[in-house]
PyMOL Python script that loads the backbone (N, CA, C, O; Angstrom):
from pymol import cmd

cmd.read_pdbstr("""\
ATOM      1  N   MET A   1      -0.333   4.473 -20.303  1.00  0.00           N
ATOM      2  CA  MET A   1      -1.432   4.448 -19.348  1.00  0.00           C
ATOM      3  C   MET A   1      -1.041   5.265 -18.122  1.00  0.00           C
ATOM      4  O   MET A   1      -0.026   4.988 -17.482  1.00  0.00           O
ATOM      5  N   GLU A   2      -1.834   6.251 -17.804  1.00  0.00           N
ATOM      6  CA  GLU A   2      -1.561   7.089 -16.645  1.00  0.00           C
ATOM      7  C   GLU A   2      -2.100   6.423 -15.379  1.00  0.00           C
ATOM      8  O   GLU A   2      -3.229   5.934 -15.349  1.00  0.00           O
ATOM      9  N   ILE A   3      -1.282   6.414 -14.355  1.00  0.00           N
ATOM     10  CA  ILE A   3      -1.663   5.810 -13.083  1.00  0.00           C
ATOM     11  C   ILE A   3      -2.221   6.905 -12.182  1.00  0.00           C
ATOM     12  O   ILE A   3      -1.560   7.918 -11.955  1.00  0.00           O
ATOM     13  N   ASN A   4      -3.433   6.709 -11.669  1.00  0.00           N
ATOM     14  CA  ASN A   4      -4.002   7.644 -10.710  1.00  0.00           C
ATOM     15  C   ASN A   4      -3.612   7.154  -9.319  1.00  0.00           C
ATOM     16  O   ASN A   4      -4.310   6.342  -8.712  1.00  0.00           O
ATOM     17  N   LEU A   5      -2.499   7.656  -8.835  1.00  0.00           N
ATOM     18  CA  LEU A   5      -1.914   7.188  -7.586  1.00  0.00           C
ATOM     19  C   LEU A   5      -2.835   7.412  -6.390  1.00  0.00           C
ATOM     20  O   LEU A   5      -2.958   6.538  -5.532  1.00  0.00           O
ATOM     21  N   VAL A   6      -3.472   8.557  -6.328  1.00  0.00           N
ATOM     22  CA  VAL A   6      -4.373   8.846  -5.205  1.00  0.00           C
ATOM     23  C   VAL A   6      -5.528   7.855  -5.189  1.00  0.00           C
ATOM     24  O   VAL A   6      -5.930   7.378  -4.128  1.00  0.00           O
ATOM     25  N   ARG A   7      -6.055   7.550  -6.351  1.00  0.00           N
ATOM     26  CA  ARG A   7      -7.160   6.586  -6.423  1.00  0.00           C
ATOM     27  C   ARG A   7      -6.700   5.194  -5.972  1.00  0.00           C
ATOM     28  O   ARG A   7      -7.413   4.507  -5.241  1.00  0.00           O
ATOM     29  N   LEU A   8      -5.514   4.789  -6.410  1.00  0.00           N
ATOM     30  CA  LEU A   8      -4.981   3.492  -5.984  1.00  0.00           C
ATOM     31  C   LEU A   8      -4.802   3.451  -4.468  1.00  0.00           C
ATOM     32  O   LEU A   8      -5.169   2.472  -3.819  1.00  0.00           O
ATOM     33  N   LEU A   9      -4.236   4.525  -3.908  1.00  0.00           N
ATOM     34  CA  LEU A   9      -4.046   4.582  -2.456  1.00  0.00           C
ATOM     35  C   LEU A   9      -5.374   4.530  -1.711  1.00  0.00           C
ATOM     36  O   LEU A   9      -5.492   3.868  -0.680  1.00  0.00           O
ATOM     37  N   ASN A  10      -6.361   5.227  -2.235  1.00  0.00           N
ATOM     38  CA  ASN A  10      -7.678   5.206  -1.593  1.00  0.00           C
ATOM     39  C   ASN A  10      -8.315   3.823  -1.676  1.00  0.00           C
ATOM     40  O   ASN A  10      -9.037   3.417  -0.765  1.00  0.00           O
ATOM     41  N   SER A  11      -8.055   3.106  -2.749  1.00  0.00           N
ATOM     42  CA  SER A  11      -8.591   1.745  -2.882  1.00  0.00           C
ATOM     43  C   SER A  11      -7.940   0.792  -1.884  1.00  0.00           C
ATOM     44  O   SER A  11      -8.587  -0.112  -1.357  1.00  0.00           O
ATOM     45  N   ILE A  12      -6.660   1.008  -1.635  1.00  0.00           N
ATOM     46  CA  ILE A  12      -5.937   0.169  -0.672  1.00  0.00           C
ATOM     47  C   ILE A  12      -6.267   0.604   0.750  1.00  0.00           C
ATOM     48  O   ILE A  12      -6.513  -0.220   1.631  1.00  0.00           O
ATOM     49  N   GLY A  13      -6.265   1.911   0.949  1.00  0.00           N
ATOM     50  CA  GLY A  13      -6.346   2.508   2.281  1.00  0.00           C
ATOM     51  C   GLY A  13      -4.941   2.930   2.668  1.00  0.00           C
ATOM     52  O   GLY A  13      -4.017   2.117   2.651  1.00  0.00           O
ATOM     53  N   LYS A  14      -4.776   4.190   3.015  1.00  0.00           N
ATOM     54  CA  LYS A  14      -3.435   4.692   3.334  1.00  0.00           C
ATOM     55  C   LYS A  14      -2.830   3.953   4.525  1.00  0.00           C
ATOM     56  O   LYS A  14      -1.650   3.604   4.506  1.00  0.00           O
ATOM     57  N   ARG A  15      -3.629   3.716   5.552  1.00  0.00           N
ATOM     58  CA  ARG A  15      -3.141   2.996   6.729  1.00  0.00           C
ATOM     59  C   ARG A  15      -2.722   1.582   6.355  1.00  0.00           C
ATOM     60  O   ARG A  15      -1.673   1.102   6.783  1.00  0.00           O
ATOM     61  N   VAL A  16      -3.546   0.922   5.556  1.00  0.00           N
ATOM     62  CA  VAL A  16      -3.246  -0.449   5.136  1.00  0.00           C
ATOM     63  C   VAL A  16      -1.970  -0.471   4.291  1.00  0.00           C
ATOM     64  O   VAL A  16      -1.155  -1.384   4.428  1.00  0.00           O
ATOM     65  N   PHE A  17      -1.792   0.520   3.427  1.00  0.00           N
ATOM     66  CA  PHE A  17      -0.599   0.565   2.580  1.00  0.00           C
ATOM     67  C   PHE A  17       0.673   0.593   3.416  1.00  0.00           C
ATOM     68  O   PHE A  17       1.617  -0.144   3.130  1.00  0.00           O
ATOM     69  N   VAL A  18       0.710   1.439   4.451  1.00  0.00           N
ATOM     70  CA  VAL A  18       1.935   1.503   5.259  1.00  0.00           C
ATOM     71  C   VAL A  18       2.032   0.335   6.233  1.00  0.00           C
ATOM     72  O   VAL A  18       3.127  -0.160   6.501  1.00  0.00           O
ATOM     73  N   GLU A  19       0.906  -0.103   6.759  1.00  0.00           N
ATOM     74  CA  GLU A  19       0.912  -1.208   7.718  1.00  0.00           C
ATOM     75  C   GLU A  19       1.409  -2.507   7.079  1.00  0.00           C
ATOM     76  O   GLU A  19       2.105  -3.297   7.717  1.00  0.00           O
ATOM     77  N   TYR A  20       1.044  -2.716   5.818  1.00  0.00           N
ATOM     78  CA  TYR A  20       1.434  -3.939   5.107  1.00  0.00           C
ATOM     79  C   TYR A  20       2.433  -3.647   3.993  1.00  0.00           C
ATOM     80  O   TYR A  20       2.512  -4.396   3.019  1.00  0.00           O
ATOM     81  N   TYR A  21       3.191  -2.571   4.129  1.00  0.00           N
ATOM     82  CA  TYR A  21       4.152  -2.150   3.110  1.00  0.00           C
ATOM     83  C   TYR A  21       5.136  -3.269   2.760  1.00  0.00           C
ATOM     84  O   TYR A  21       5.423  -3.512   1.587  1.00  0.00           O
ATOM     85  N   GLU A  22       5.645  -3.942   3.787  1.00  0.00           N
ATOM     86  CA  GLU A  22       6.629  -5.003   3.558  1.00  0.00           C
ATOM     87  C   GLU A  22       6.019  -6.153   2.756  1.00  0.00           C
ATOM     88  O   GLU A  22       6.687  -6.753   1.914  1.00  0.00           O
ATOM     89  N   VAL A  23       4.767  -6.450   3.019  1.00  0.00           N
ATOM     90  CA  VAL A  23       4.073  -7.509   2.262  1.00  0.00           C
ATOM     91  C   VAL A  23       3.883  -7.065   0.819  1.00  0.00           C
ATOM     92  O   VAL A  23       4.229  -7.789  -0.115  1.00  0.00           O
ATOM     93  N   PHE A  24       3.329  -5.867   0.644  1.00  0.00           N
ATOM     94  CA  PHE A  24       3.054  -5.368  -0.702  1.00  0.00           C
ATOM     95  C   PHE A  24       4.334  -5.220  -1.527  1.00  0.00           C
ATOM     96  O   PHE A  24       4.319  -5.449  -2.737  1.00  0.00           O
ATOM     97  N   SER A  25       5.427  -4.844  -0.889  1.00  0.00           N
ATOM     98  CA  SER A  25       6.667  -4.591  -1.627  1.00  0.00           C
ATOM     99  C   SER A  25       7.451  -5.864  -1.942  1.00  0.00           C
ATOM    100  O   SER A  25       8.412  -5.819  -2.710  1.00  0.00           O
ATOM    101  N   ASN A  26       7.063  -6.974  -1.372  1.00  0.00           N
ATOM    102  CA  ASN A  26       7.779  -8.237  -1.571  1.00  0.00           C
ATOM    103  C   ASN A  26       7.391  -8.848  -2.918  1.00  0.00           C
ATOM    104  O   ASN A  26       6.327  -9.452  -3.054  1.00  0.00           O
ATOM    105  N   ASN A  27       8.262  -8.684  -3.903  1.00  0.00           N
ATOM    106  CA  ASN A  27       7.936  -9.185  -5.245  1.00  0.00           C
ATOM    107  C   ASN A  27       8.172 -10.689  -5.386  1.00  0.00           C
ATOM    108  O   ASN A  27       7.939 -11.254  -6.455  1.00  0.00           O
ATOM    109  N   LYS A  28       8.631 -11.338  -4.320  1.00  0.00           N
ATOM    110  CA  LYS A  28       8.807 -12.793  -4.351  1.00  0.00           C
ATOM    111  C   LYS A  28       7.540 -13.519  -3.900  1.00  0.00           C
ATOM    112  O   LYS A  28       7.420 -14.732  -4.073  1.00  0.00           O
ATOM    113  N   MET A  29       6.602 -12.776  -3.323  1.00  0.00           N
ATOM    114  CA  MET A  29       5.342 -13.373  -2.875  1.00  0.00           C
ATOM    115  C   MET A  29       4.321 -13.319  -4.001  1.00  0.00           C
ATOM    116  O   MET A  29       4.266 -12.349  -4.757  1.00  0.00           O
ATOM    117  N   SER A  30       3.523 -14.355  -4.104  1.00  0.00           N
ATOM    118  CA  SER A  30       2.442 -14.363  -5.090  1.00  0.00           C
ATOM    119  C   SER A  30       1.293 -13.498  -4.577  1.00  0.00           C
ATOM    120  O   SER A  30       1.249 -13.136  -3.401  1.00  0.00           O
ATOM    121  N   LYS A  31       0.371 -13.176  -5.470  1.00  0.00           N
ATOM    122  CA  LYS A  31      -0.811 -12.411  -5.064  1.00  0.00           C
ATOM    123  C   LYS A  31      -1.571 -13.140  -3.963  1.00  0.00           C
ATOM    124  O   LYS A  31      -2.014 -12.525  -2.994  1.00  0.00           O
ATOM    125  N   ASP A  32      -1.717 -14.447  -4.116  1.00  0.00           N
ATOM    126  CA  ASP A  32      -2.448 -15.230  -3.118  1.00  0.00           C
ATOM    127  C   ASP A  32      -1.749 -15.212  -1.764  1.00  0.00           C
ATOM    128  O   ASP A  32      -2.411 -15.166  -0.727  1.00  0.00           O
ATOM    129  N   GLU A  33      -0.424 -15.249  -1.763  1.00  0.00           N
ATOM    130  CA  GLU A  33       0.324 -15.181  -0.501  1.00  0.00           C
ATOM    131  C   GLU A  33       0.136 -13.823   0.166  1.00  0.00           C
ATOM    132  O   GLU A  33      -0.001 -13.737   1.386  1.00  0.00           O
ATOM    133  N   LYS A  34       0.130 -12.767  -0.638  1.00  0.00           N
ATOM    134  CA  LYS A  34      -0.087 -11.424  -0.094  1.00  0.00           C
ATOM    135  C   LYS A  34      -1.498 -11.299   0.471  1.00  0.00           C
ATOM    136  O   LYS A  34      -1.694 -10.739   1.549  1.00  0.00           O
ATOM    137  N   ILE A  35      -2.469 -11.818  -0.254  1.00  0.00           N
ATOM    138  CA  ILE A  35      -3.860 -11.780   0.211  1.00  0.00           C
ATOM    139  C   ILE A  35      -3.983 -12.488   1.555  1.00  0.00           C
ATOM    140  O   ILE A  35      -4.695 -12.021   2.445  1.00  0.00           O
ATOM    141  N   ALA A  36      -3.295 -13.606   1.700  1.00  0.00           N
ATOM    142  CA  ALA A  36      -3.358 -14.385   2.943  1.00  0.00           C
ATOM    143  C   ALA A  36      -2.764 -13.625   4.128  1.00  0.00           C
ATOM    144  O   ALA A  36      -3.116 -13.905   5.274  1.00  0.00           O
ATOM    145  N   LYS A  37      -1.874 -12.673   3.872  1.00  0.00           N
ATOM    146  CA  LYS A  37      -1.246 -11.894   4.944  1.00  0.00           C
ATOM    147  C   LYS A  37      -2.136 -10.759   5.449  1.00  0.00           C
ATOM    148  O   LYS A  37      -1.910 -10.235   6.540  1.00  0.00           O
ATOM    149  N   LEU A  38      -3.141 -10.376   4.669  1.00  0.00           N
ATOM    150  CA  LEU A  38      -4.043  -9.302   5.083  1.00  0.00           C
ATOM    151  C   LEU A  38      -5.025  -9.832   6.124  1.00  0.00           C
ATOM    152  O   LEU A  38      -5.254 -11.039   6.204  1.00  0.00           O
ATOM    153  N   PRO A  39      -5.605  -8.937   6.921  1.00  0.00           N
ATOM    154  CA  PRO A  39      -6.529  -9.379   7.973  1.00  0.00           C
ATOM    155  C   PRO A  39      -7.688 -10.203   7.426  1.00  0.00           C
ATOM    156  O   PRO A  39      -8.211  -9.930   6.345  1.00  0.00           O
ATOM    157  N   GLU A  40      -8.073 -11.202   8.183  1.00  0.00           N
ATOM    158  CA  GLU A  40      -9.151 -12.096   7.757  1.00  0.00           C
ATOM    159  C   GLU A  40     -10.505 -11.400   7.681  1.00  0.00           C
ATOM    160  O   GLU A  40     -11.407 -11.864   6.984  1.00  0.00           O
ATOM    161  N   GLU A  41     -10.650 -10.277   8.403  1.00  0.00           N
ATOM    162  CA  GLU A  41     -11.949  -9.601   8.359  1.00  0.00           C
ATOM    163  C   GLU A  41     -12.228  -8.942   7.008  1.00  0.00           C
ATOM    164  O   GLU A  41     -13.368  -8.583   6.714  1.00  0.00           O
ATOM    165  N   TYR A  42     -11.182  -8.784   6.183  1.00  0.00           N
ATOM    166  CA  TYR A  42     -11.400  -8.276   4.830  1.00  0.00           C
ATOM    167  C   TYR A  42     -11.983  -9.398   3.979  1.00  0.00           C
ATOM    168  O   TYR A  42     -11.540 -10.544   4.047  1.00  0.00           O
ATOM    169  N   LYS A  43     -12.963  -9.053   3.194  1.00  0.00           N
ATOM    170  CA  LYS A  43     -13.496 -10.041   2.253  1.00  0.00           C
ATOM    171  C   LYS A  43     -12.424 -10.319   1.203  1.00  0.00           C
ATOM    172  O   LYS A  43     -11.574  -9.471   0.930  1.00  0.00           O
ATOM    173  N   ILE A  44     -12.472 -11.494   0.628  1.00  0.00           N
ATOM    174  CA  ILE A  44     -11.451 -11.909  -0.342  1.00  0.00           C
ATOM    175  C   ILE A  44     -11.376 -10.943  -1.523  1.00  0.00           C
ATOM    176  O   ILE A  44     -10.286 -10.640  -2.010  1.00  0.00           O
ATOM    177  N   ASP A  45     -12.532 -10.458  -1.986  1.00  0.00           N
ATOM    178  CA  ASP A  45     -12.527  -9.507  -3.108  1.00  0.00           C
ATOM    179  C   ASP A  45     -11.858  -8.194  -2.714  1.00  0.00           C
ATOM    180  O   ASP A  45     -11.123  -7.606  -3.507  1.00  0.00           O
ATOM    181  N   GLY A  46     -12.113  -7.736  -1.490  1.00  0.00           N
ATOM    182  CA  GLY A  46     -11.480  -6.511  -1.005  1.00  0.00           C
ATOM    183  C   GLY A  46      -9.975  -6.670  -0.886  1.00  0.00           C
ATOM    184  O   GLY A  46      -9.218  -5.765  -1.237  1.00  0.00           O
ATOM    185  N   SER A  47      -9.543  -7.814  -0.393  1.00  0.00           N
ATOM    186  CA  SER A  47      -8.106  -8.086  -0.275  1.00  0.00           C
ATOM    187  C   SER A  47      -7.457  -8.164  -1.648  1.00  0.00           C
ATOM    188  O   SER A  47      -6.345  -7.673  -1.844  1.00  0.00           O
ATOM    189  N   ARG A  48      -8.145  -8.775  -2.589  1.00  0.00           N
ATOM    190  CA  ARG A  48      -7.617  -8.893  -3.954  1.00  0.00           C
ATOM    191  C   ARG A  48      -7.447  -7.499  -4.571  1.00  0.00           C
ATOM    192  O   ARG A  48      -6.437  -7.225  -5.219  1.00  0.00           O
ATOM    193  N   ILE A  49      -8.425  -6.632  -4.372  1.00  0.00           N
ATOM    194  CA  ILE A  49      -8.337  -5.261  -4.896  1.00  0.00           C
ATOM    195  C   ILE A  49      -7.146  -4.540  -4.276  1.00  0.00           C
ATOM    196  O   ILE A  49      -6.376  -3.888  -4.981  1.00  0.00           O
ATOM    197  N   ARG A  50      -6.993  -4.657  -2.958  1.00  0.00           N
ATOM    198  CA  ARG A  50      -5.875  -3.997  -2.277  1.00  0.00           C
ATOM    199  C   ARG A  50      -4.530  -4.476  -2.828  1.00  0.00           C
ATOM    200  O   ARG A  50      -3.651  -3.665  -3.118  1.00  0.00           O
ATOM    201  N   VAL A  51      -4.375  -5.775  -2.969  1.00  0.00           N
ATOM    202  CA  VAL A  51      -3.110  -6.332  -3.468  1.00  0.00           C
ATOM    203  C   VAL A  51      -2.865  -5.903  -4.914  1.00  0.00           C
ATOM    204  O   VAL A  51      -1.748  -5.517  -5.257  1.00  0.00           O
ATOM    205  N   ASN A  52      -3.877  -5.961  -5.757  1.00  0.00           N
ATOM    206  CA  ASN A  52      -3.712  -5.552  -7.159  1.00  0.00           C
ATOM    207  C   ASN A  52      -3.321  -4.083  -7.267  1.00  0.00           C
ATOM    208  O   ASN A  52      -2.454  -3.729  -8.066  1.00  0.00           O
ATOM    209  N   CYS A  53      -3.953  -3.227  -6.469  1.00  0.00           N
ATOM    210  CA  CYS A  53      -3.629  -1.797  -6.494  1.00  0.00           C
ATOM    211  C   CYS A  53      -2.209  -1.557  -5.987  1.00  0.00           C
ATOM    212  O   CYS A  53      -1.469  -0.758  -6.563  1.00  0.00           O
ATOM    213  N   ALA A  54      -1.830  -2.239  -4.921  1.00  0.00           N
ATOM    214  CA  ALA A  54      -0.469  -2.095  -4.389  1.00  0.00           C
ATOM    215  C   ALA A  54       0.556  -2.574  -5.412  1.00  0.00           C
ATOM    216  O   ALA A  54       1.595  -1.939  -5.595  1.00  0.00           O
ATOM    217  N   ASN A  55       0.271  -3.680  -6.074  1.00  0.00           N
ATOM    218  CA  ASN A  55       1.190  -4.183  -7.104  1.00  0.00           C
ATOM    219  C   ASN A  55       1.383  -3.156  -8.210  1.00  0.00           C
ATOM    220  O   ASN A  55       2.497  -2.984  -8.704  1.00  0.00           O
ATOM    221  N   LYS A  56       0.310  -2.468  -8.608  1.00  0.00           N
ATOM    222  CA  LYS A  56       0.424  -1.430  -9.645  1.00  0.00           C
ATOM    223  C   LYS A  56       1.355  -0.313  -9.189  1.00  0.00           C
ATOM    224  O   LYS A  56       2.161   0.190  -9.972  1.00  0.00           O
ATOM    225  N   ILE A  57       1.241   0.074  -7.915  1.00  0.00           N
ATOM    226  CA  ILE A  57       2.099   1.138  -7.386  1.00  0.00           C
ATOM    227  C   ILE A  57       3.565   0.713  -7.445  1.00  0.00           C
ATOM    228  O   ILE A  57       4.412   1.474  -7.913  1.00  0.00           O
ATOM    229  N   PHE A  58       3.864  -0.486  -6.977  1.00  0.00           N
ATOM    230  CA  PHE A  58       5.259  -0.947  -6.949  1.00  0.00           C
ATOM    231  C   PHE A  58       5.793  -1.238  -8.347  1.00  0.00           C
ATOM    232  O   PHE A  58       6.955  -0.946  -8.630  1.00  0.00           O
ATOM    233  N   GLU A  59       4.977  -1.802  -9.219  1.00  0.00           N
ATOM    234  CA  GLU A  59       5.413  -2.071 -10.593  1.00  0.00           C
ATOM    235  C   GLU A  59       5.715  -0.787 -11.347  1.00  0.00           C
ATOM    236  O   GLU A  59       6.547  -0.776 -12.255  1.00  0.00           O
ATOM    237  N   SER A  60       5.038   0.303 -10.972  1.00  0.00           N
ATOM    238  CA  SER A  60       5.237   1.598 -11.621  1.00  0.00           C
ATOM    239  C   SER A  60       6.337   2.417 -10.950  1.00  0.00           C
ATOM    240  O   SER A  60       6.669   3.507 -11.415  1.00  0.00           O
ATOM    241  N   GLY A  61       6.900   1.900  -9.866  1.00  0.00           N
ATOM    242  CA  GLY A  61       7.955   2.623  -9.158  1.00  0.00           C
ATOM    243  C   GLY A  61       7.463   3.858  -8.428  1.00  0.00           C
ATOM    244  O   GLY A  61       8.217   4.812  -8.238  1.00  0.00           O
ATOM    245  N   LEU A  62       6.199   3.849  -8.017  1.00  0.00           N
ATOM    246  CA  LEU A  62       5.594   5.024  -7.394  1.00  0.00           C
ATOM    247  C   LEU A  62       5.473   4.918  -5.876  1.00  0.00           C
ATOM    248  O   LEU A  62       4.765   5.712  -5.256  1.00  0.00           O
ATOM    249  N   GLU A  63       6.160   3.944  -5.271  1.00  0.00           N
ATOM    250  CA  GLU A  63       6.006   3.749  -3.833  1.00  0.00           C
ATOM    251  C   GLU A  63       6.494   4.943  -3.013  1.00  0.00           C
ATOM    252  O   GLU A  63       5.884   5.280  -1.999  1.00  0.00           O
ATOM    253  N   LYS A  64       7.580   5.584  -3.432  1.00  0.00           N
ATOM    254  CA  LYS A  64       8.087   6.755  -2.700  1.00  0.00           C
ATOM    255  C   LYS A  64       7.093   7.913  -2.791  1.00  0.00           C
ATOM    256  O   LYS A  64       6.826   8.598  -1.803  1.00  0.00           O
ATOM    257  N   LYS A  65       6.560   8.114  -3.972  1.00  0.00           N
ATOM    258  CA  LYS A  65       5.566   9.170  -4.160  1.00  0.00           C
ATOM    259  C   LYS A  65       4.315   8.867  -3.327  1.00  0.00           C
ATOM    260  O   LYS A  65       3.717   9.772  -2.745  1.00  0.00           O
ATOM    261  N   ALA A  66       3.927   7.597  -3.274  1.00  0.00           N
ATOM    262  CA  ALA A  66       2.761   7.194  -2.478  1.00  0.00           C
ATOM    263  C   ALA A  66       2.992   7.490  -1.002  1.00  0.00           C
ATOM    264  O   ALA A  66       2.102   8.000  -0.322  1.00  0.00           O
ATOM    265  N   LEU A  67       4.179   7.172  -0.507  1.00  0.00           N
ATOM    266  CA  LEU A  67       4.495   7.449   0.898  1.00  0.00           C
ATOM    267  C   LEU A  67       4.482   8.947   1.181  1.00  0.00           C
ATOM    268  O   LEU A  67       4.034   9.370   2.246  1.00  0.00           O
ATOM    269  N   ASN A  68       4.969   9.754   0.239  1.00  0.00           N
ATOM    270  CA  ASN A  68       4.927  11.210   0.414  1.00  0.00           C
ATOM    271  C   ASN A  68       3.494  11.725   0.460  1.00  0.00           C
ATOM    272  O   ASN A  68       3.186  12.635   1.230  1.00  0.00           O
ATOM    273  N   ILE A  69       2.627  11.156  -0.350  1.00  0.00           N
ATOM    274  CA  ILE A  69       1.214  11.545  -0.315  1.00  0.00           C
ATOM    275  C   ILE A  69       0.636  11.238   1.063  1.00  0.00           C
ATOM    276  O   ILE A  69      -0.105  12.045   1.624  1.00  0.00           O
ATOM    277  N   ILE A  70       0.977  10.074   1.602  1.00  0.00           N
ATOM    278  CA  ILE A  70       0.470   9.678   2.919  1.00  0.00           C
ATOM    279  C   ILE A  70       0.998  10.612   4.003  1.00  0.00           C
ATOM    280  O   ILE A  70       0.248  11.020   4.889  1.00  0.00           O
ATOM    281  N   VAL A  71       2.283  10.953   3.938  1.00  0.00           N
ATOM    282  CA  VAL A  71       2.879  11.862   4.925  1.00  0.00           C
ATOM    283  C   VAL A  71       2.147  13.201   4.933  1.00  0.00           C
ATOM    284  O   VAL A  71       1.973  13.805   5.992  1.00  0.00           O
ATOM    285  N   ASN A  72       1.723  13.663   3.779  1.00  0.00           N
ATOM    286  CA  ASN A  72       1.061  14.965   3.665  1.00  0.00           C
ATOM    287  C   ASN A  72      -0.459  14.881   3.717  1.00  0.00           C
ATOM    288  O   ASN A  72      -1.148  15.859   3.426  1.00  0.00           O
ATOM    289  N   SER A  73      -0.979  13.723   4.085  1.00  0.00           N
ATOM    290  CA  SER A  73      -2.432  13.548   4.128  1.00  0.00           C
ATOM    291  C   SER A  73      -2.963  13.777   5.541  1.00  0.00           C
ATOM    292  O   SER A  73      -2.205  14.041   6.474  1.00  0.00           O
ATOM    293  N   ARG A  74      -4.275  13.668   5.670  1.00  0.00           N
ATOM    294  CA  ARG A  74      -4.922  13.823   6.972  1.00  0.00           C
ATOM    295  C   ARG A  74      -5.277  12.467   7.568  1.00  0.00           C
ATOM    296  O   ARG A  74      -6.198  12.362   8.377  1.00  0.00           O
ATOM    297  N   THR A  75      -4.558  11.448   7.175  1.00  0.00           N
ATOM    298  CA  THR A  75      -4.811  10.116   7.705  1.00  0.00           C
ATOM    299  C   THR A  75      -4.309  10.049   9.147  1.00  0.00           C
ATOM    300  O   THR A  75      -3.721  11.009   9.645  1.00  0.00           O
ATOM    301  N   GLU A  76      -4.536   8.933   9.809  1.00  0.00           N
ATOM    302  CA  GLU A  76      -4.162   8.834  11.219  1.00  0.00           C
ATOM    303  C   GLU A  76      -2.654   8.991  11.417  1.00  0.00           C
ATOM    304  O   GLU A  76      -1.846   8.601  10.574  1.00  0.00           O
ATOM    305  N   LYS A  77      -2.312   9.574  12.559  1.00  0.00           N
ATOM    306  CA  LYS A  77      -0.926   9.933  12.858  1.00  0.00           C
ATOM    307  C   LYS A  77       0.016   8.728  12.807  1.00  0.00           C
ATOM    308  O   LYS A  77       1.143   8.844  12.326  1.00  0.00           O
ATOM    309  N   LYS A  78      -0.432   7.588  13.292  1.00  0.00           N
ATOM    310  CA  LYS A  78       0.403   6.383  13.308  1.00  0.00           C
ATOM    311  C   LYS A  78       0.827   5.999  11.883  1.00  0.00           C
ATOM    312  O   LYS A  78       1.973   5.612  11.656  1.00  0.00           O
ATOM    313  N   ALA A  79      -0.096   6.109  10.935  1.00  0.00           N
ATOM    314  CA  ALA A  79       0.211   5.788   9.537  1.00  0.00           C
ATOM    315  C   ALA A  79       1.196   6.796   8.954  1.00  0.00           C
ATOM    316  O   ALA A  79       2.101   6.426   8.207  1.00  0.00           O
ATOM    317  N   ILE A  80       1.019   8.053   9.294  1.00  0.00           N
ATOM    318  CA  ILE A  80       1.926   9.099   8.808  1.00  0.00           C
ATOM    319  C   ILE A  80       3.335   8.866   9.347  1.00  0.00           C
ATOM    320  O   ILE A  80       4.314   8.988   8.610  1.00  0.00           O
ATOM    321  N   GLU A  81       3.435   8.532  10.627  1.00  0.00           N
ATOM    322  CA  GLU A  81       4.747   8.279  11.233  1.00  0.00           C
ATOM    323  C   GLU A  81       5.440   7.074  10.591  1.00  0.00           C
ATOM    324  O   GLU A  81       6.645   7.107  10.341  1.00  0.00           O
ATOM    325  N   LYS A  82       4.680   6.020  10.327  1.00  0.00           N
ATOM    326  CA  LYS A  82       5.284   4.839   9.683  1.00  0.00           C
ATOM    327  C   LYS A  82       5.729   5.184   8.263  1.00  0.00           C
ATOM    328  O   LYS A  82       6.782   4.728   7.817  1.00  0.00           O
ATOM    329  N   ALA A  83       4.931   5.989   7.549  1.00  0.00           N
ATOM    330  CA  ALA A  83       5.310   6.409   6.195  1.00  0.00           C
ATOM    331  C   ALA A  83       6.611   7.211   6.233  1.00  0.00           C
ATOM    332  O   ALA A  83       7.472   7.037   5.370  1.00  0.00           O
ATOM    333  N   LYS A  84       6.755   8.082   7.222  1.00  0.00           N
ATOM    334  CA  LYS A  84       7.998   8.856   7.367  1.00  0.00           C
ATOM    335  C   LYS A  84       9.185   7.931   7.611  1.00  0.00           C
ATOM    336  O   LYS A  84      10.256   8.120   7.033  1.00  0.00           O
ATOM    337  N   THR A  85       8.992   6.936   8.465  1.00  0.00           N
ATOM    338  CA  THR A  85      10.057   5.970   8.759  1.00  0.00           C
ATOM    339  C   THR A  85      10.444   5.190   7.510  1.00  0.00           C
ATOM    340  O   THR A  85      11.628   4.996   7.234  1.00  0.00           O
ATOM    341  N   LEU A  86       9.446   4.747   6.758  1.00  0.00           N
ATOM    342  CA  LEU A  86       9.721   4.005   5.526  1.00  0.00           C
ATOM    343  C   LEU A  86      10.496   4.869   4.532  1.00  0.00           C
ATOM    344  O   LEU A  86      11.430   4.392   3.887  1.00  0.00           O
ATOM    345  N   LEU A  87      10.109   6.135   4.411  1.00  0.00           N
ATOM    346  CA  LEU A  87      10.815   7.048   3.505  1.00  0.00           C
ATOM    347  C   LEU A  87      12.261   7.252   3.947  1.00  0.00           C
ATOM    348  O   LEU A  87      13.175   7.284   3.124  1.00  0.00           O
ATOM    349  N   LYS A  88      12.451   7.386   5.248  1.00  0.00           N
ATOM    350  CA  LYS A  88      13.792   7.603   5.785  1.00  0.00           C
ATOM    351  C   LYS A  88      14.710   6.416   5.492  1.00  0.00           C
ATOM    352  O   LYS A  88      15.915   6.581   5.302  1.00  0.00           O
ATOM    353  N   ASN A  89      14.125   5.222   5.460  1.00  0.00           N
ATOM    354  CA  ASN A  89      14.909   4.005   5.251  1.00  0.00           C
ATOM    355  C   ASN A  89      15.084   3.633   3.782  1.00  0.00           C
ATOM    356  O   ASN A  89      15.637   2.576   3.480  1.00  0.00           O
ATOM    357  N   MET A  90      14.630   4.470   2.878  1.00  0.00           N
ATOM    358  CA  MET A  90      14.752   4.169   1.442  1.00  0.00           C
ATOM    359  C   MET A  90      16.114   4.576   0.926  1.00  0.00           C
ATOM    360  O   MET A  90      16.403   4.402  -0.258  1.00  0.00           O
TER     361      MET A  90
END
""", "prot")
cmd.dss("prot")
cmd.show_as("cartoon", "prot")
cmd.util.cbc("prot")
cmd.orient("prot")
């Protein structure tokens, strides 16, 4: 099964992916625990989609590639800077 990484990132939101990277990358947390860590203004279905997409990225070992996509994207500067920091610390 081919993973469409750009589509997964767009479903999560590039800013959300880096902002909640530590939550998404924590494989000791359940899906429900991760959902609870996301902002309350997100509807539960939206949070579930974000967590499921993030889990696919981490389960496939594509987190570094995802961060590189974010660094080279036109997303907000704060998200790009955090992605660079995360990459540097890998």
